[in-house]
N, CA and C of each residue as an Amber inpcrd file, in Angstrom:
protein
   597
   0.4560000  -1.2370000   0.0220000  -0.1990000  -0.1460000  -0.5540000
   1.2990000   1.1270000  -0.0530000   0.8020000   1.9360000  -0.9750000
   1.1210000   3.1490000  -0.8000000   1.5160000   4.1640000  -0.0270000
   0.5550000   4.3170000   1.1960000   0.9050000   5.2060000   2.1340000
   1.4690000   4.2140000   3.2020000   1.7060000   3.2280000   3.5700000
   2.0540000   2.5060000   4.2340000   3.7370000   2.4220000   4.0220000
   4.0150000   2.3300000   2.1550000   5.4390000   2.5460000   2.1200000
   6.1710000   4.1490000   2.2090000   5.5370000   4.6210000   1.9810000
   5.7350000   6.0270000   1.5580000   6.1140000   6.7870000   3.3820000
   5.0140000   6.3490000   4.1350000   5.2380000   6.7200000   5.3290000
   6.0040000   5.6870000   6.4750000   6.2870000   4.7680000   5.5370000
   7.3650000   3.6200000   6.7120000   6.4160000   2.9590000   7.9190000
   5.1250000   2.8550000   7.6730000   4.2310000   2.5730000   8.7590000
   3.9400000   1.0070000   8.5910000   3.2540000   0.6560000   9.1870000
   2.6580000  -0.6800000   9.3850000   1.5950000  -0.1400000   8.3500000
   1.2930000  -1.5980000   7.5160000   0.1880000  -1.7220000   6.0040000
  -1.1450000  -1.7730000   7.1410000  -1.2520000  -2.8810000   7.8410000
  -2.4640000  -2.3400000   8.6290000  -3.2400000  -1.0100000   9.5050000
  -2.3450000  -0.4120000   9.9650000  -2.0350000   1.0280000  10.4240000
  -3.0760000   1.9130000   9.0290000  -1.7460000   1.9360000   8.3640000
  -2.1110000   2.8330000   6.8410000  -3.3620000   2.8280000   6.3890000
  -3.8580000   1.3300000   6.2210000  -5.3590000   0.5130000   5.8720000
  -6.6660000   1.8390000   6.6430000  -6.2750000   1.3610000   8.1990000
  -7.0410000   1.5190000   9.1040000  -7.4700000   3.3140000   8.9510000
  -6.2500000   3.4980000   8.9800000  -6.2610000   5.5860000   8.5490000
  -7.1490000   5.7620000   7.5430000  -6.7900000   5.3940000   6.4750000
  -7.5760000   5.7570000   5.2270000  -8.7890000   5.3570000   5.2310000
  -9.3470000   4.2000000   6.2420000 -10.8470000   4.0190000   5.9800000
 -11.5950000   5.2260000   7.0290000 -10.5660000   5.6770000   7.8430000
 -10.8470000   6.9180000   8.9070000 -11.5930000   8.3010000   7.5860000
 -10.7160000   8.4580000   7.0450000 -10.3530000   9.3570000   6.0350000
 -11.5050000   9.2980000   5.4020000 -12.1900000   7.7630000   4.6250000
 -13.2480000   8.2470000   4.0840000 -14.3510000   7.8880000   4.6880000
 -14.4590000   7.9680000   5.8680000 -15.3830000   8.0080000   6.0480000
 -15.8720000   9.3100000   6.8810000 -14.7100000  10.2200000   6.9420000
 -14.8050000  11.7720000   6.7010000 -15.7120000  12.0980000   5.9250000
 -15.3770000  11.5900000   4.7620000 -15.7770000  11.5470000   3.3460000
 -17.2350000  11.7810000   3.2970000 -17.5430000  10.7860000   3.5900000
 -19.1320000  10.8730000   3.9480000 -19.9110000  12.1670000   3.9290000
 -20.7310000  11.7760000   3.2850000 -22.1030000  12.9850000   3.0950000
 -22.7870000  13.5470000   4.3050000 -22.9060000  14.6270000   4.3200000
 -23.2340000  15.2800000   6.2140000 -25.4060000  14.9810000   5.2920000
 -25.7220000  14.8470000   4.2140000 -27.4000000  14.8250000   3.7810000
 -27.7260000  16.1580000   4.2150000 -26.8530000  17.0810000   4.4970000
 -27.8000000  18.5760000   4.4820000 -28.1880000  19.0180000   2.9340000
 -27.7310000  18.6010000   2.0700000 -28.0410000  19.2990000   0.6630000
 -28.5270000  18.2160000  -0.4450000 -29.7160000  17.9990000  -0.2530000
 -30.5250000  16.8890000  -1.2560000 -30.6070000  17.6260000  -2.1410000
 -30.1800000  16.4350000  -3.0300000 -30.2240000  16.6270000  -4.8390000
 -31.8970000  17.1510000  -5.3760000 -31.0850000  18.3670000  -6.6580000
 -32.6130000  18.8440000  -6.7730000 -32.8190000  18.8190000  -8.3650000
 -33.7380000  19.7860000  -8.6040000 -34.0180000  19.6720000  -9.9670000
 -34.1780000  18.2460000 -10.6100000 -33.9340000  17.6270000 -12.1910000
 -33.3010000  16.5810000 -12.2850000 -32.3100000  15.6440000 -12.0360000
 -32.9690000  14.5850000 -11.3510000 -32.2700000  13.8770000 -10.7490000
 -32.5710000  12.1770000 -11.2150000 -31.2900000  11.8210000 -12.0840000
 -31.2900000  10.0280000 -12.2640000 -30.6890000   8.7450000 -11.3710000
 -31.4100000   7.8520000 -11.2340000 -31.0840000   6.3450000 -10.2520000
 -31.0420000   5.5560000 -11.0400000 -29.9650000   4.9200000 -10.5580000
 -29.9870000   3.8830000 -11.1200000 -28.5910000   2.3770000  -9.6130000
 -28.8820000   1.4720000 -10.6810000 -28.2130000   0.2530000  -9.4660000
 -27.1620000  -0.3700000 -10.3260000 -26.4760000  -0.5950000  -9.8990000
 -25.0380000  -2.2660000 -10.4410000 -24.5500000  -2.5220000  -9.7900000
 -23.5690000  -4.1300000  -9.9040000 -22.8500000  -4.4100000  -8.9420000
 -21.4050000  -4.5490000  -9.6330000 -20.9080000  -4.4690000  -8.2860000
 -19.2060000  -4.4010000  -8.1430000 -18.3940000  -6.0310000  -8.3590000
 -18.0490000  -6.5770000  -8.9010000 -17.4540000  -7.8700000  -9.3000000
 -17.6330000  -8.4540000 -10.3520000 -16.6280000  -9.7390000 -10.2960000
 -16.4380000 -10.5830000 -11.5960000 -17.7290000 -11.2340000 -12.2040000
 -17.9970000 -12.0160000 -13.2620000 -19.2990000 -12.4910000 -13.5460000
 -19.1480000 -13.8780000 -12.8930000 -20.0920000 -13.8410000 -12.5400000
 -20.5660000 -15.3590000 -12.0350000 -21.4990000 -16.2740000 -12.7040000
 -21.2610000 -17.5980000 -12.7490000 -21.8050000 -18.6440000 -12.9990000
 -23.5870000 -18.4480000 -12.7640000 -24.4210000 -18.4120000 -13.2610000
 -26.0840000 -18.3960000 -12.7610000 -26.6050000 -16.9400000 -12.1150000
 -25.7340000 -16.2810000 -12.0620000 -26.1680000 -14.7820000 -11.4710000
 -25.7050000 -13.4170000 -12.3290000 -26.9560000 -12.9770000 -13.2750000
 -26.9180000 -12.4620000 -14.2190000 -27.8860000 -11.0050000 -14.1390000
 -27.9280000  -9.8380000 -14.6980000 -28.2270000  -8.5370000 -14.0870000
 -28.6060000  -8.1660000 -12.6160000 -29.7060000  -8.5120000 -12.3820000
 -30.3970000  -8.0080000 -10.7040000 -30.5760000  -9.3860000  -9.8780000
 -29.2320000  -9.8510000 -10.3100000 -29.7990000 -11.3450000  -9.4770000
 -29.4620000 -10.6280000  -8.0350000 -29.8770000 -11.7110000  -6.7800000
 -30.3630000 -11.8400000  -5.3660000 -29.2470000 -12.1510000  -4.7160000
 -28.4540000 -13.2120000  -5.9360000 -27.8370000 -14.2970000  -5.2130000
 -26.0620000 -13.4610000  -5.5840000 -25.6780000 -14.9830000  -5.4510000
 -23.7540000 -14.4880000  -5.3620000 -23.2740000 -13.1620000  -4.5960000
 -21.6670000 -13.3120000  -4.7670000 -20.9670000 -12.8000000  -3.9450000
 -20.7050000 -11.3370000  -4.3590000 -21.5600000 -10.6870000  -5.5240000
 -21.0310000  -9.1970000  -6.2450000 -21.1390000  -8.3870000  -5.0350000
 -20.7500000  -7.6100000  -4.9150000 -21.2750000  -6.1470000  -4.0040000
 -22.5400000  -5.2330000  -5.0160000 -23.7750000  -5.2170000  -4.4110000
 -24.3890000  -4.2400000  -5.0550000 -24.4800000  -3.0370000  -4.5280000
 -24.6860000  -2.1650000  -5.4150000 -24.5490000  -0.2940000  -5.2090000
 -25.8230000  -0.3060000  -5.9440000 -26.2790000   1.3790000  -5.5100000
 -27.3270000   1.8790000  -5.7800000 -26.9330000   3.0740000  -5.8620000
 -26.8260000   3.9720000  -6.9300000 -26.3450000   5.4810000  -7.0260000
 -27.6840000   6.4800000  -7.7510000 -27.2250000   7.9220000  -7.7910000
 -28.2040000   8.3050000  -8.1350000 -27.4610000   9.8880000  -8.7050000
 -27.6510000  10.5100000  -9.5650000 -26.6500000  12.0370000 -10.0390000
 -28.3610000  13.1270000  -9.8960000 -27.4590000  14.0370000  -9.8040000
 -28.0900000  15.6400000 -10.0980000 -27.3920000  16.0110000 -11.4790000
 -28.2140000  16.2630000 -12.5790000 -28.5790000  17.0870000 -13.2920000
 -28.0410000  18.2780000 -13.5490000 -27.2050000  19.0680000 -14.3130000
 -27.2250000  20.1570000 -15.1360000 -28.5370000  20.5520000 -15.7410000
 -28.7920000  21.8300000 -16.3720000 -29.7900000  21.9660000 -17.2060000
 -28.8320000  21.8420000 -18.9980000 -28.0650000  21.4330000 -18.7160000
 -27.0030000  21.0120000 -19.8020000 -26.5950000  19.1910000 -19.7720000
 -27.7730000  18.7520000 -18.9980000 -27.3270000  17.1480000 -19.0770000
 -25.9290000  16.6330000 -18.7040000 -25.1620000  17.7330000 -17.4790000
 -23.9430000  16.7570000 -17.1300000 -24.7660000  16.7180000 -15.6380000
 -22.8140000  16.2750000 -15.4960000 -23.0890000  15.7010000 -13.7250000
 -22.8920000  16.5150000 -13.2270000 -24.2140000  17.4070000 -12.0790000
 -23.2860000  18.3130000 -11.3280000 -23.0820000  17.2390000 -10.0430000
 -23.6910000  16.3870000  -9.5930000 -23.6320000  15.2790000  -8.0550000
 -23.8440000  14.1830000  -8.3610000 -22.7790000  13.7930000  -7.4380000
 -22.7810000  11.9390000  -7.5390000 -22.9350000  11.7890000  -6.2470000
 -24.0960000  10.0600000  -5.6120000 -23.7840000   9.3820000  -4.9790000
 -23.8850000   8.0790000  -4.4340000 -23.4580000   7.6110000  -3.7330000
 -23.6700000   5.7990000  -3.9550000 -23.3460000   5.5200000  -2.7480000
 -24.3420000   4.2730000  -2.8050000 -24.8670000   3.3510000  -1.5220000
 -24.7760000   2.2330000  -1.2840000 -24.2280000   1.4890000  -0.5790000
 -24.1970000  -0.0340000  -0.7960000 -25.3150000  -0.4490000  -0.5840000
 -25.8190000  -1.8950000  -1.1100000 -27.1310000  -2.1780000  -0.8430000
 -27.3230000  -3.4360000  -0.7300000 -28.2630000  -4.4320000   0.2330000
 -28.8070000  -5.7310000   0.0740000 -29.2920000  -6.1920000  -0.7360000
 -30.2820000  -6.1420000  -1.2380000 -30.5060000  -6.4840000  -2.5200000
 -31.2020000  -5.4280000  -3.3690000 -32.3020000  -5.4840000  -4.3740000
 -32.7990000  -4.6990000  -4.9290000 -34.1640000  -4.0980000  -4.8770000
 -34.6310000  -4.9080000  -3.6970000 -36.2080000  -4.1330000  -3.4860000
 -35.7630000  -2.6520000  -2.9680000 -37.5110000  -2.3090000  -2.7890000
 -37.6110000  -0.9510000  -2.4830000 -37.3540000  -0.7020000  -1.5620000
 -36.9130000  -1.5690000  -0.3070000 -36.8140000  -1.3020000   1.2660000
 -35.1780000  -0.6730000   1.1890000 -34.4100000  -1.7800000   0.1940000
 -32.8540000  -1.2600000  -0.2820000 -32.8590000  -0.1130000  -0.8400000
 -33.6570000   0.2050000  -1.6750000 -33.0720000   1.0510000  -2.4310000
 -33.6650000   2.5790000  -2.3950000 -34.9410000   2.8810000  -1.2680000
 -34.9920000   3.4160000  -0.9910000 -34.0320000   4.8630000  -0.0410000
 -33.2840000   4.2160000   0.6760000 -32.2830000   5.1580000   1.1020000
 -31.6130000   6.0480000   0.2360000 -31.6900000   6.4270000  -0.8040000
 -31.4410000   7.2320000  -1.8880000 -31.6050000   7.6620000  -2.1520000
 -32.8030000   7.6520000  -2.0210000 -34.0620000   8.4820000  -2.1340000
 -33.8410000  10.0750000  -0.9270000 -34.1880000   9.0940000   0.3090000
 -34.5310000   9.9320000   1.7750000 -33.1400000  10.3570000   2.0050000
 -31.9950000   9.7840000   1.6140000 -30.2780000  10.6140000   2.0910000
 -30.2320000  11.5480000   1.0740000 -30.6790000  11.4760000   0.2900000
 -30.1790000  12.3740000  -0.9240000 -30.4820000  13.0600000  -1.7240000
 -31.8320000  12.5480000  -1.5450000 -33.0590000  13.6880000  -3.0980000
 -34.2150000  14.3580000  -2.0970000 -34.1720000  15.7330000  -2.6200000
 -35.1580000  16.3030000  -2.4930000 -36.5040000  16.0360000  -2.8350000
 -37.4390000  16.1590000  -1.9730000 -39.0370000  15.3780000  -2.3740000
 -39.4910000  16.3000000  -3.4420000 -39.1420000  17.1690000  -4.0890000
 -39.3160000  17.9940000  -5.0520000 -38.7850000  17.9850000  -6.5080000
 -37.1220000  17.2940000  -6.0370000 -36.5880000  16.7240000  -7.2840000
 -37.3640000  15.9150000  -8.3370000 -36.9830000  16.0040000  -9.5910000
 -37.7560000  15.3690000 -10.7740000 -36.9400000  14.4780000 -10.8790000
 -37.2650000  12.4930000 -10.0130000 -36.2010000  11.6100000 -10.3820000
 -36.6830000  10.9550000 -11.5160000 -36.0600000  10.2390000 -12.4430000
 -36.1120000   9.1710000 -13.4840000 -35.0690000   7.8820000 -13.3420000
 -36.0420000   6.7290000 -13.4940000 -35.4020000   6.0410000 -13.2270000
 -35.7650000   4.7210000 -14.5890000 -35.0400000   3.4010000 -14.4210000
 -35.8060000   2.2470000 -15.3810000 -36.6880000   1.8330000 -15.1000000
 -37.4250000   1.2020000 -15.5760000 -38.6610000   0.6830000 -15.3510000
 -38.3630000  -0.6020000 -14.3980000 -37.7020000  -0.6960000 -13.3930000
 -37.0770000  -2.1920000 -12.2510000 -38.4890000  -1.9920000 -10.8490000
 -39.3930000  -2.7690000 -10.8570000 -40.3180000  -2.6200000 -10.3800000
 -39.9080000  -2.3770000  -9.1220000 -38.6790000  -1.9450000  -8.5600000
 -38.4810000  -1.9850000  -6.5470000 -38.1790000  -0.2690000  -6.4590000
 -39.0490000   0.4880000  -7.6880000 -38.5340000   1.9690000  -7.8800000
 -40.1140000   2.6000000  -7.3520000 -41.3430000   1.4830000  -7.9300000
 -42.7750000   1.4170000  -8.1380000 -43.0530000   2.1660000  -6.0850000
 -42.9830000   1.4110000  -5.3170000 -43.5830000   1.6210000  -4.4070000
 -42.9960000   3.1570000  -3.4630000 -41.8430000   3.7820000  -4.0810000
 -41.0460000   4.8520000  -3.6580000 -41.4980000   6.0980000  -4.0720000
 -42.8350000   5.9630000  -5.5440000 -43.0990000   6.3960000  -6.2420000
 -44.0010000   7.3510000  -5.5700000 -44.2960000   6.5350000  -4.4730000
 -45.6810000   7.0050000  -3.5210000 -45.4110000   8.3220000  -2.7970000
 -44.0580000   8.5150000  -2.7660000 -43.4770000   9.7400000  -1.6230000
 -42.5460000  10.9240000  -2.6500000 -42.2380000  10.0760000  -4.0030000
 -41.2750000  11.3890000  -4.7770000 -41.6800000  11.2350000  -6.1680000
 -41.7140000  12.0040000  -6.7680000 -41.7500000  12.6620000  -7.6230000
 -41.0710000  11.4420000  -9.0540000 -41.6780000  10.0590000  -9.4560000
 -40.7350000   9.3300000 -10.3520000 -41.2570000   9.2830000 -11.4120000
 -40.0730000   8.9530000 -12.4530000 -40.2900000   8.9090000 -13.7750000
 -40.0820000   7.9610000 -14.1220000 -40.8610000   6.4970000 -14.6010000
 -40.0460000   5.3540000 -14.4760000 -39.8720000   5.0570000 -16.7050000
 -38.5000000   5.0550000 -17.1650000 -38.8230000   4.4200000 -18.4290000
 -38.2700000   3.7010000 -19.0560000 -37.8750000   2.6820000 -20.4180000
 -37.4030000   2.3980000 -20.7560000 -35.8260000   2.5900000 -20.6420000
 -34.9740000   1.8130000 -20.1630000 -33.4550000   2.2750000 -20.0340000
 -32.7280000   1.9300000 -21.5620000 -33.4120000   1.2010000 -22.8610000
 -32.5430000   1.0880000 -23.9640000 -31.2740000   0.8690000 -23.8960000
 -30.7970000  -0.0510000 -23.1850000 -29.9790000  -0.5760000 -23.3500000
 -28.5260000   0.7980000 -22.4570000 -29.1040000   1.5360000 -21.4190000
 -28.4730000   2.7500000 -20.6120000 -28.6680000   3.9770000 -21.8030000
 -29.2650000   4.3000000 -23.3880000 -29.0710000   5.5930000 -23.9120000
 -29.8130000   6.3650000 -23.3720000 -30.6680000   5.9300000 -22.6890000
 -32.1710000   7.3580000 -21.8520000 -31.3330000   7.8760000 -20.5050000
 -30.0810000   6.9500000 -20.1990000 -29.2850000   6.6790000 -18.9480000
 -27.8090000   7.9390000 -19.3540000 -27.4790000   8.2670000 -20.0870000
 -25.9510000   8.2650000 -20.4320000 -25.7090000   8.8360000 -19.4520000
 -25.7960000   9.9980000 -18.6100000 -24.5230000  10.6690000 -17.8260000
 -24.8470000   9.7390000 -16.2140000 -25.5370000   8.7830000 -16.2790000
 -25.5940000   7.9760000 -14.6300000 -24.8210000   6.7340000 -15.2020000
 -24.4450000   6.3690000 -16.7530000 -24.3220000   5.2190000 -17.2720000
 -22.2870000   5.1540000 -16.9670000 -22.3620000   6.7650000 -17.5780000
 -20.6290000   7.3390000 -17.7100000 -20.4190000   6.9250000 -16.3340000
 -21.0930000   7.5050000 -14.7060000 -20.5120000   7.7980000 -13.4800000
 -20.3770000   5.9930000 -13.2640000 -21.2670000   5.4020000 -13.9020000
 -20.8210000   3.8290000 -12.6590000 -19.7370000   3.2540000 -13.8270000
 -19.7320000   3.7550000 -14.9950000 -18.0700000   2.5600000 -15.9200000
 -17.1430000   3.5820000 -14.5360000 -17.1580000   4.9550000 -14.5460000
 -16.0340000   5.8640000 -13.7990000 -15.7970000   4.6890000 -12.7230000
 -16.6860000   4.6410000 -11.4270000 -16.5990000   4.3530000 -10.1220000
 -15.8230000   2.8150000 -10.1050000 -16.5240000   1.9380000 -11.1750000
 -16.2920000   0.4600000 -11.6290000 -15.0760000   0.6500000 -11.9050000
 -14.1860000   1.4540000 -12.5510000 -12.6300000   1.5830000 -13.5780000
 -12.3440000   1.9890000 -12.5470000 -12.2510000   3.0480000 -11.6780000
 -11.8230000   3.8100000 -10.0250000 -11.4290000   2.2080000  -9.4880000
 -12.3510000   1.9070000  -9.0610000 -12.4790000   0.4540000  -7.9620000
 -11.3890000  -0.4410000  -8.3780000 -11.5050000  -0.8380000  -9.6170000
 -10.5950000  -1.6780000 -10.3370000  -9.1600000  -1.4090000 -10.1700000
  -9.3140000  -0.3190000 -11.0920000  -7.4200000  -0.0110000 -10.9850000
  -6.9220000   0.2280000  -9.8920000  -7.4020000   1.3470000  -9.3230000
  -6.7730000   2.0710000  -8.4400000  -6.7160000   0.7000000  -6.8010000
  -7.9300000   0.3990000  -7.0120000  -7.6900000  -0.6550000  -5.1990000
  -7.7030000  -2.4550000  -5.6360000  -7.8190000  -2.6570000  -6.9380000
  -8.1840000  -4.2020000  -7.6430000  -9.2650000  -5.1250000  -6.8920000
  -9.7200000  -4.4910000  -5.4190000 -10.3360000  -5.4480000  -5.2370000
 -10.8200000  -4.6690000  -3.8820000 -12.2310000  -4.5160000  -3.7320000
 -12.9640000  -3.9410000  -2.2110000 -13.7100000  -5.0710000  -1.8220000
 -13.7620000  -5.2860000  -0.5710000 -14.2080000  -5.6620000   0.4360000
 -15.9660000  -5.1550000   0.6000000 -16.2890000  -5.8780000   0.5530000
 -17.8710000  -5.6690000   0.7880000 -18.5210000  -4.7470000   2.0850000
 -17.5870000  -5.0410000   3.4900000 -18.0760000  -4.3990000   4.6890000
 -17.3670000  -2.6510000   4.4720000 -16.3450000  -2.5260000   3.8060000
 -15.8650000  -1.3660000   3.5070000 -16.1560000  -0.5270000   2.0190000
 -16.9540000  -1.1600000   1.5070000 -17.1440000  -0.5620000  -0.4290000
 -17.9700000   0.6090000  -0.0370000 -18.8250000   0.9350000   0.6180000
 -19.3880000   2.1660000   1.4080000 -18.2710000   3.0640000   1.5970000
 -17.5540000   2.8200000   2.1100000 -16.5850000   3.8800000   2.4430000
 -15.3000000   4.6090000   0.8360000 -15.4530000   3.3840000  -0.0830000
 -14.9440000   3.9060000  -1.2260000 -15.4620000   4.3200000  -1.6280000
 -16.7170000   4.4950000  -2.1180000 -17.8630000   4.9540000  -2.3340000
 -18.0720000   6.5910000  -1.9230000 -18.0990000   6.3440000  -0.7550000
 -17.9310000   8.0650000  -0.2580000 -16.8360000   8.7560000  -0.8130000
 -15.9480000   8.0000000  -0.4350000 -14.1720000   8.6870000  -1.1060000
 -14.3980000   9.0670000  -3.0390000 -14.9540000   8.1640000  -4.2560000
 -15.2440000   8.7590000  -5.4090000 -16.1840000  10.0480000  -5.1300000
 -17.1790000   9.8520000  -4.2810000 -18.2290000  10.9530000  -4.5200000
 -17.8270000  11.9610000  -4.1370000 -16.9870000  12.0240000  -3.4420000
 -16.1550000  13.2990000  -2.3930000 -15.8660000  14.3490000  -3.4930000
 -14.9130000  13.0970000  -4.0480000 -13.9220000  13.5490000  -5.0880000
 -14.7240000  14.6340000  -6.4090000 -15.8080000  13.4040000  -6.6620000
 -16.5420000  13.8400000  -7.9090000 -17.1290000  15.2770000  -7.6190000
 -17.7800000  15.2020000  -6.5400000 -18.6950000  16.5460000  -5.8550000
 -18.1920000  17.6880000  -5.7050000 -16.5150000  17.4220000  -5.5400000
 -15.7590000  18.9210000  -5.3890000 -14.4820000  19.1820000  -6.2420000
 -15.1140000  18.7470000  -7.1300000 -13.9250000  18.5540000  -8.1080000
 -13.5320000  19.6260000  -9.0830000 -14.8870000  21.0500000  -8.9820000
 -14.8620000  22.0720000  -9.4130000 -14.6170000  22.9740000  -8.0360000
 -13.9840000  22.4330000  -7.4550000 -13.3810000  23.3700000  -5.8980000
 -12.3010000  22.7700000  -5.1340000 -11.6220000  22.6610000  -6.1180000
  -9.9670000  21.8220000  -5.5360000  -9.2170000  23.0010000  -4.9030000
  -9.4540000  24.1140000  -4.2950000  -8.6670000  24.4700000  -3.5120000
  -8.8950000  24.7540000  -2.5000000 -10.2500000  24.0750000  -2.2770000
 -10.8330000  23.8440000  -0.4790000 -11.3740000  22.5540000  -0.1870000
 -10.9290000  21.4520000  -1.0960000 -11.1870000  19.9830000  -1.3860000
 -10.4150000  19.4800000   0.0590000  -9.2720000  20.2980000   0.0640000
  -7.9430000  18.9750000   1.4070000  -8.7390000  19.9500000   2.8590000
  -8.6930000  21.4210000   2.3780000  -9.1850000  22.0820000   3.7650000
 -10.4170000  21.6230000   4.3670000 -11.0750000  21.5200000   3.4440000
 -12.7900000  20.9370000   4.0820000 -12.4880000  19.5350000   4.7910000
 -11.7810000  18.6730000   4.3740000 -11.3490000  17.3060000   4.7040000
 -10.6200000  17.3210000   6.3310000  -9.8610000  18.1850000   6.1560000
  -9.6840000  17.9530000   7.4700000 -10.2700000  18.5650000   8.9670000
 -10.9120000  19.8290000   8.4290000 -12.3110000  20.5000000   9.3540000
 -12.6490000  19.2110000   9.3300000 -13.6150000  18.1070000   8.4410000
 -14.2890000  17.3680000   9.1990000 -13.3020000  16.4290000   9.4730000
 -12.6960000  15.9340000   9.6150000 -11.7930000  14.9480000  10.1860000
 -11.6530000  15.3400000  11.9180000 -11.1470000  16.6990000  11.7800000
 -10.8810000  17.2450000  13.4140000 -12.3590000  17.1340000  14.0050000
 -12.9140000  17.7990000  13.3620000 -14.5700000  18.0790000  14.1700000
 -15.5910000  16.2400000  14.3640000 -14.9640000  15.6680000  13.9570000
 -15.6670000  14.2930000  14.2170000 -15.4320000  14.1600000  15.2460000
 -16.3630000  12.8360000  15.3610000 -16.1320000  11.9200000  16.9450000
 -14.9260000  11.2880000  16.5350000 -14.4410000  10.8340000  18.3830000
 -13.4600000   9.7170000  17.9810000 -14.0640000   8.0230000  17.5580000
 -12.9280000   7.8920000  16.7250000 -13.4880000   6.4450000  15.5650000
 -12.8570000   5.5800000  15.6610000 -13.5830000   4.3150000  15.9930000
 -12.3750000   3.0420000  16.5390000 -12.8940000   2.0970000  15.1530000
 -11.5360000   1.2410000  15.1740000 -12.0900000   0.7910000  13.6800000
 -12.8830000  -0.7680000  13.9200000 -13.0430000  -0.8060000  14.9780000
 -13.8660000  -2.0050000  15.5100000 -15.4660000  -1.9050000  15.0010000
 -15.8400000  -0.5130000  15.3700000 -17.0750000  -0.2540000  15.0480000
 -17.3940000   0.4610000  13.5940000 -16.4940000   0.3360000  12.6290000
 -16.7270000   0.6490000  11.1090000 -17.2740000  -0.8580000  10.7750000
 -18.4760000  -0.8730000  10.8620000 -19.2620000  -1.8820000  10.0640000
 -19.7490000  -1.7000000   8.7740000
């Protein structure tokens, strides 16, 4: 691990420290997405025989994500959460934590989103192999490539912290002059964190 090698510290110590940093990158949920929002799910992991599409089995890590789009259709903000399965109960937190009730949300035709439409304005349209969701599919491709090329493999236990890091970097990419100061402030003001409690 690069941090352990650079600072001549134990690998486990370096990994634990980095997980604490990623925990500080977690959204405070104070600024829900507004306007046009797209939501979709994906899995992280290699191919598994007998488990394709939205399979409920297998060892793949399941994730739901959302993007807030600009008027020009560009990504303004991105958030992702680890989920247990693709049920409405598992999908709902991405709405409750990151989407304004007045946002105009678009999803594909997956049945898991239908019950959530009772509380949110959701327009369900065909995916057309991703053609109707180009922006969020681009983000999904980027986060999967980032995980694969930067970390090779991430555990189910910690994947949401890696997603926190990706989202934090993405959402502050236009404010690089303040991103580090903001992160240090978060870390200093955070409550004491024990690795044993980071599940």
